[in-house]
N, C-alpha and C positions, 0 to 999 in steps of 0.2 A: 644523527642515532640511527639505525636501522633498526626497524621492528617488527619483531619476527611472528609467523603467523598461526593463528590459533587452531587446537585441535577442534574436530566435531561434537566432542563428547561435553562441551563447556555450556553455559548456556546463552541464551541472546545478552542479558545484561551483562555477560563477562567476553563481548566481542564487539569491540576491541576488548580486552581486559587488562588497561593500562590507565596509568595514575595521571594526572594531572593535565595539560591541554591536548595533548591527544588522543583523552579517551573516548572521543566519538569521532574519531577518523579511521578510513579503513587502516587494515591490521599492515596493509602495506605500506603508509605512509613515512616516508624517511624525511628528515630536515638537512638540510646543508648550511655547511659554515655563509655561508655568503647571503642564507634567505631564505633560499627557493625550497620549494616541497618537489620530493617525487609520492606518487602514486603509481602503483603497478610498475614499478620501477622505470616511469615516464615523468620529465620534469612537467610540472603546472605553467610555469612562464613560458615554456616551451610551446606548450598547447596552445597558450592564447599566443602568444606571436603566431602560430600556424595556421589558428581556426577562428581567429580575433575571440572580441567577446561581445557581452554573455556569450559562456557558454558552459555545457554539463559536463563534467569527465563521471565517467560510470566505471568501478573496478569490477573486471568479470570475477575475479579470484576471488573477490569479498562477496559476490552472489552467489559463487558457486560451493561455497562454504559454509553461507549461510543456508541453502537449499539443505546441504549434508548434515548440518547441525539438526534440524528439525527432522529430518528422516532417522538420525539415531537417538534423539531425544524422544520420538514414538513410532518404531517401528510396526507397531502393530494398527497404524491407522493410516488414513489418507491425506496427505497435506496438498492442496490446492495454494497454488498462489494467484493472489486476486490480482486482477492482469489491472484495473484500474488504477492502482500506485502508480506504475508505469509499465508502457509494454511497448516492444519491438521485435521485428523479428529476431536480432540477437538473441534478446531475451527471453522469445519463447525458445530458439534453442536451448538455451543456458538449463530455463527450466526442465527442458524435457529429457537430456542428457542427465539431471541429478534426479529424476525420480519422481517429480512432482506433477499433479495435474493443474488443470487449469480454470478457475472462476473467473466468469464473463459478465458484463451487463449490459452488452449490444452486440446486434451484427455487425458494427464495425470491430469490435474485439473478436470476436469468435472467425467473423473469417480473416479475418490480419493472421489469427494463431493456424487455422487450418490451412491456410494457403501457406505458412511459414512450415507446416510440415507436422503440427503438433496433431496427436489422436484425437479424434473428435470425442470417442467412447469417454477419454478421460475429462471432458468438459461440462462443469456445472452451468447453468445458465440462472443468472437472477435479473432481477429489475422488479421493483414496486409498478412501473407502467409501459408494460411489453409493447411496443408497437407491433403491428401485423408483420414488419419487417423482418425485427427479431423472431418472431415466432415462426416464421416460413424459413429464415435461415437457419436456426435452429434443427427443425425438421428434415431439412433439403439436406444440412451435411451429416447428419446422426450424432448431436449431442448428448451427452451420456444422459442430464439429468436434467430437467427444467424446473426452478424453485418457483411454487405455485405463491403467487402473493397477496392473493383478493378473491372473493368468489368468483366474479367475472372472467377469471382468466380459466377458471374447469372447464366452461361451454367451449372458449374460443381457441382452446387446444385441444378441447375434443372436435371441435368441427375442422379443425387445421388437417387432423392428424388420418382426421377420414372414416369409412366402417372398416376397411381393412388394416388399418395403420394400427402402430403404436409406439407408446413413449412412455417411459420411468421419468417418475415426477415425484417432487419432494413437497412440504408444505412446510411455508414459512411461519413462526410459530411468535407471537409475543410474549416473552416469558416473565413480564414486570419486574425486569431487572434493571436497576439504574447504575448505568456505570460508563466511565467515558472522560477524556481530556476537559471537553468543554460542549455544554447543551446542544450546542448543532452539530455532535457527531455521537450522540446518544441515540441509541435506536430499541434500545430495548423494554421500555416504557409505551404504554398505549395512547399518549399524547401525541404521536407523531403516525409519518404515513405509512410506516412499513409493518409489514405482515398480520396474520388472525390472532385474536386475541385467546389466551389460552383462560379467561373468567370469564367473559359474555357467551361462552359456547359458542364463537363464529368457527374457532380453529376446528374444532369435533365436527361442526358444522359442514364442512368443507372437505373435511376426511370422509365423511360418511358418503355425501355427493361424489366424492371420486371413487370411492369403491363400486358404486355402481354405475361407473365406468369401464367397460371392459379394455378400451383402448389403451384407458392410464393404469400403469405400473405405480402403485405408490411403495417406493421403496424406501421411506423414512422421515424424520421432520429436520426442521431446520430452523437454528437463531443464531440472531447476529445483535450483541449487546449494545456495542458500542468500536467507538475507535481509541487508541492511546489508552487502555487501561493498561496498569499498573501492577495490582493486586490479583491473583489466584481466587478469593473466596466469591468474587460475583460471579467466575466462570460454574464454579461449584455449587452455589445457588439456583440459577439457569440449569445446570446440568438434571440438578436434582429434579428439578419441576419437571423437565424433559420427558424425564422418565415416569414421572408419576402420571404425564398425559400419555404415554406408549403400554401403561400398563391399562387406562379405561377404553384405551381403544382396542387394547387385547380384549379384556372382557364386556366392551359392546357389540366388537364384531370376532372372534375369535381367530386374529390376525396379528402373527407377532413382526414389526416393522426390522428391517434386519441392519438399518443405518440411522447413525446419529450424528446432523451436522452441526458443531459447538462454532461456525464460521472463523471469525479473526481478533483483528483489534486490539493486536498486542503491542504495548508500549514500547515505545525504545527514548531514549537520551537525547535530546538534540544540542543539551550543553554539557560539559563539565560536570558532575557534580548531580545531575538531574537521575530520576529513578527511570529504571526501566523492569520491564516485566521478565522476572526469570524463568528462562523455558523449562530447565530442569523443576525447580517448584511447579509450575503448572503441569505440565507430564504428569508428574506424583498425583499432584491433586484431583486433574479429571480421571487417571487413573485410579485412584480409590474409590473417589465418589460415584463413578460408573459400576465398579465391582458391588457398591456396599449397597447402593438403590437397586440395583437390578436384584439384587440376593433377597432387600427385602422385600420386592414386588413379584418376585418370583419369576421374574424373567432372564431368558438367555444377554447376554453382553453384546449389543449391536457393534456393528463397525465402527469407529469413531472418524468423522472428519473435521478435519480443520483447515481454516482458509487464511493465513498469513500474507500479508503483502508489504504495509511498512516494514514489516523488521527484516525482511529480505532485501526491499531494494533501499529503502533510504540511507541506513547509514554506508551504503555503496557508492554514495554519490557526492561530490563536491561540485560545486557553483561556480564559477569565476566571473570576477567583474572589472571593468577599471574604472578608477575615479575619475571624475567629469569634472566635480570644485567642492571646496572646501568653504563653509560660511561658519564664522563666528559671530551668532544670535545673541546678545548677554552671555549668561554662561551657558550657554546650550552651542555647541560643536554638531553642526549637521553635514555629512560626508556624502556626497551625489553621485551616483555610479549609473551605468550606462546599461541599465537592467529595470526591475523594479516587479510591481505588480501584476503585468503585462505577463512574465516568467514565473512568480511565484507569487502567487493572491494569499495566502493562507496566512501571512501575518495581519493581513488584513479583515478575513475573514473570520479568524480563531484565537489570533493572538498572541501567536505563534513567535517564538524568542529563539534569534541563533546566534554563535560564536563566529563571529567574518575575522581573518587572520590576515594580516599583510604578508604577502611572498613577493620574492625577486629582489629584495632588498634588506641588507641588515640595519637596523635603527638602535642609535644606543637613544632615543630621546623617550623621557618619561611618557607615564602612559598618559591616558585621557578617554576620557566617556564620551561616545559618538553616539549620534543616531544615523544610523549608513541607510541613506532613503534611496528610490527612484527617483527615474526622470518624469511620471506621469504626470497630469493636472488634476492629485487629488493629494489631500493634507493625510488621506492615510495611505499614503503610500509607502509604506518602512519596512524596509524588510531586515532590520534589525535594532530593537530599542537597550539604550543602557548598552554598547558595545565597549572592550577595552580594545584601543589601536594606538600604536605608538602617536606621542606631541604631536610630531612633524609631519603625518602625514598629507598627502599632498599631492593634488590633478595628475595624473600620469599612473599612479601606483597602483598594482592588483593585489586584490581582495580576493580569496578562498574562503567560501561557507562551506563548512562541512555538512553532513546529513541533510543532502539536497537531492535523493535519489527518486523520493517518493512522494506525489501528490504537488509535483512541481509543474511539470513539462505536463504531465496528464493534464493541469487546471488552468495552461497557457489559455491566452489569450487573443486576440488582434487588436485590443487597445491601442490606439493612437497610432496603429498600422507602424512599430517597431518591426515584428518582425519576433517568431520564437525562435530560442538561440539552438541550436545543434548540440547533439548527445554525439562525445568520444568515449567511445572505451580502452581502456589501458589492461596491460595483461602483459606479463613478463617481459617487461621493457619496449613494448610495441605498443602504438595509438592507432588505432583504426576510426573513419567517421559511423557512426550508426546510423545519425536520422541527421539531414544537412539542415543549414538555416534557414529559414523562411526567407524570403528576397521579396521587395517591391514588383516582381515580375508576377509571383505568387498573387497577389493580392491583386493586379491587374488584370491575370486571365480570369479569374472570381466574380470579376466585377463584367457583366456581360451586354448591363445596358449604356442608354446613350442618352 
């Protein structure tokens, strides 16, 4: 059955707004009678045959539609795509053409974006431990904002700017709000490495120091409370506290900051039936809270900034694997594929669960519960626990794993030297290679010792 495209007026939780097993697949997904699946009008089995496996498929139309949805939901805000989720030259172009800015965390991400044609003034540089190269590259390329994460960065950036230079900066504040899908991705509390405390005075102290440096222009505050958040209330609480800090800055220093960056962390569904953050509700909640809090504090409403990454790229990607072995151990069924934690470490890191699907043939066998595992020398190399697959799953079969567009290839490693997979874009019935497969020659060329 063909799946229609969604309009830009719906929420993230409604993209794609389809019931059943395809609810987490790209909106362009079509099931064919013989068991194949198309995404963006392109057969996934043909992609596996042409580009081999493992491989990532990225639906350009889905990425663009999600960018448009954010722009439509928050037309008064600056929307920055969080490049750490996934970045390539094509992704840079899509995001730029859809009117989003960029949030980067390194000189590498920054240089790729600017050399691909992205306007540097629409880029924000983050990072809790920026290297001299990060700061130098940001200044050389003319990055729009640098988010100061700690007190030592103030003097470092000032020295790099020089006495005649100028750089717009923001300050990352820890608002004391705990939110996120896993303890390792909760960043809004004071027991982790990011930002400056709202409660112990370090944020206010850093702000006072910045205001005493004419080369640094403080444009606003920044916070990021966590990742994979599916509720609106934590954002409202954090925003209320940030506006309170803005009022204290006005009272202490007589300045009104024009920008407030509430970060990202917008949660998505990885399996059918899971919750996702409703973007319509988020936009409504942020807008209402911002108006009420600013009115109570006697402040003008600042320019709102948000930084979605996973919610733009994640549901647009599909990972393809070839089954190498099927093993029955007691009551457990292990399905081993030709990838694993080297191309997707997230299940091992965060316990993320996916819903893989057999593609390329139609099975009439009853379902079985299987553990899809990788090829690496780790017991924790599990790609999908408790996956429902046909009982006749066998070596040579193809598995497709949806919601694979974010934090997979960007976190991939060289473990066991198997090589990182390629990324293939699909759109309007055509496919093209965006990122080529890493090869043995790549490993050899980097190894310059003897």
